[in-house]
N, C-alpha and C positions, 0 to 999 in steps of 0.2 A: 517201480517198473512191474508191469504185469507179465504173465507168461501163459501160453497154452501150447498144446501139441497139435500139429497138423499131420495127418497121414494120407498120402496120396495113393489112390487105388489104380491098378492096371495101367492103361495107356498114359495117364497123367504123369507117371514117372519119367516120361520122355522129356519133361520140362526141367528135370533135375540134372546136374552134371553127371556124366557117365560114371565117375569115380565116387559118387555119393554113396556112403556106406549102407544106408537104409532109407525107406520111404517115409519114416516118421521124423518130423523136424520140430525142434523147440523154437517157438517164435515169441520174442519179447516185444511188448508194445506199451504205449502210454495213452492215457485218456480213453475216449470212446471210439473204438474202431469196429467196422463191420467185418464179418467173416470174409466177405468178398474182397475187401481191401487187403486183409492179411494173406489170403490165399494168392491173390494176384502179386503180392510182394515176393512170392516164391517163383514167379514167372509163369503162372498158370492163368491164361486169360479166361474171363467168365463165360464166353460162348462154348467152352469145352467142359463146363461143369454141369453135370446132370442133376446132382443132388448132394447134400451134405447131411451128416449125422453127427450130432453133438452128444457125446457120452452115450452113443448108441441110439439116440432118438432123432427122427427127422427134424430138420430145421431149415430156415430160409437163409440164403447167402447174404441178404441185406440186413439181417438182424445184427444188433450190437453184440460183439463177442463177449463171452463169459471168460472169467479168469480161471486158470487151473483146470481146464477141460481138455478133452481129446476130440478133435474134429476129423472125421473121415470124409474124404472128398472123392466122389465117384464120377467117372467119365460117362459120356453117352456111349451106347453100344452102336456099332454100324447098323444102318438102316432104321434107327429110331426116328419115327415121324416127327418128333419134336425139334429135330435139328435142321429141318428144311421147310421152306414155304410150300404151299400146295402146287404152285407152278414153279418149277426149279429154274432159277436163273442165277448167274454168277457175276461178280466183279472181281478182277484180279489185279494185284499190284504190278509195278513195272518190272519186277524180276522174274515174272512167270510168263514170258511171252510165248515160249514153246508150248507150255501147257495150254495156254489160250488157244493156239492153233489146233491142237489135238482135240480139245473139247468142242470147238466149233466144227471140226471135221466130223465129229460124231453127232452133230445136230443140236448142240446146246447153245443157248443164248448167253454170250459172254461179253460183258463190257470191259474193255481193256484200254487204258490210257497210260502210255509209258511214262509221261511226265507228271501224272496226277500226284498231288501231295496227300498225306495221311488224312487231313480233315475232309478233303474232297472224296476220297475213297469211302470213308466212314459214312459220309452224308449220302452218297449214292446207294450204299448198302441199305441204309435205313429208309430212305424215301422211296426207293424202287423195290424194296423187299428182295434184295439180292444177297446170296451167300458170298461173303467176303473170304477169298482164299489168299493166303499170304505166307511168307516166311518171316514176317515181322511180328513178334509177339506183342510189342507195344501197340501196334495198330489195332489188334484185336481187343485190347483192354479199353478202348474208347467206349464211353457209356452208351452211345447211340447204336453200337453194333450189337445186333441180336443174333443173326445167323452168321457164323464164321468158323474158320478152321485153319489151324497152323499146319502147313504141309511139312511132313517129315522127310520124305525122300528127296534126293538131289537130282536123280535122273528124270527127265521129263516123262518118259513112258511109265516109269514106276510111279511118278506123281499122278498120272492119269488113272492107273489101276487103283491107287490109294483113294482118289476122289470117287470113282465109280463104286467101290466097295463101301466107302463111308456113307454115301447117300443112297445106296440101293438103286443105282441108275441103269443097271444092265438091261432092263426091260423097256427103257425109254430112249434107247439109242436109235437115231435115224441117220445113218452114215451119209456123208456128202450131200447134206441138205442145206448147209449154211456155209457162207463164205469164210474161210479161215483168215482172210486178210482184213475184212472190215465188219464181219458179223451179219451181213445181209443174207436174206433167204434166197437160195439159188433157184433159178427157173430153167427148165429145159428150153433149148433153142435149136432151131434148124441149122444144119451145117452150112447151108448156103448163106445164112445171115452173118456168120462169123468167118467165112472162108477167107476173106482178104486179110484177116488178122492172124491166120495160122501159118506155122512154119511148113515147109514143103513135106517133110516126113509125116507130120501130124495130119496133113490133108490126105495123105495116102492111107495111113493105117488106122485112123479113128473116124467113127461116124456119129457117135453120141456126144453131145456137148451140153454144158450148163453154163449159165452166165449170171453174174451178180448184177441186179438192177441198180445197186447203189454205187459200186465202184467200177463196174464194167468188166471185171476180171472174168476170163473164160477158163473153164475146166473141162477135162476129159479123163477117161479112165486109163491113164498112163501107168508107168512103173511105180510111181509114188502111191497111186491108188491101190495097185495090186499088193504092194508090200504092206501097206496099212491094213488092207482087207484080210490078208493072211494072218497078220498079228492079231487083229480083232477077232477073227474066227477062233484062233487058239485061246484067246482070253475068255470068250463067251462059252467055250466048251468047259472051262473050269473057272467060273467067276468067283 
């Protein structure tokens, strides 16, 4: 039986149990194993690994692991351009429906399918060059996933803050430009064109409307808009 030590740096310690005494772990292994395989055996998915150093020297995660060495594993820093494609787009798993709506409300392209299985999500991420967001570490370990992130927060608005900071997206926000229901791009529409579909009070108090050409949903700047705009202004003041 062979053995090495793996030391997780910074945010990668989020993948260890909260009561784990220290970030350095002894890992036993047999045969020829890559550093990637041994690191992922600790729960750390490869899309979150920025670099490794073996006995202080830079190395590649796909190299065959040496025996009796110390491997330091470093996370990506927020805003690192290597963690996102040039055109930022997402695919989210079925447990992140509320986060999906928030990201779409801020104008981001999000593919969301509640019943999609792991192979499908990984394939969408790879073939469409989308960042895969999930609470499932195993999903991020799939080999075809290149861009991906394990969401730490439980609250959807905190998840949104986490994603915006992670990918440096504050300057790319286009509020209320995309349909939170189906991801279609919203178009302005004349009030007269949607008047038959409006409730009586909406007809009286609102004059500006948007409609999704894909699903037909109509939007206006009601209380939900005002609440989110207030929250967004507060966030952008201290991103």
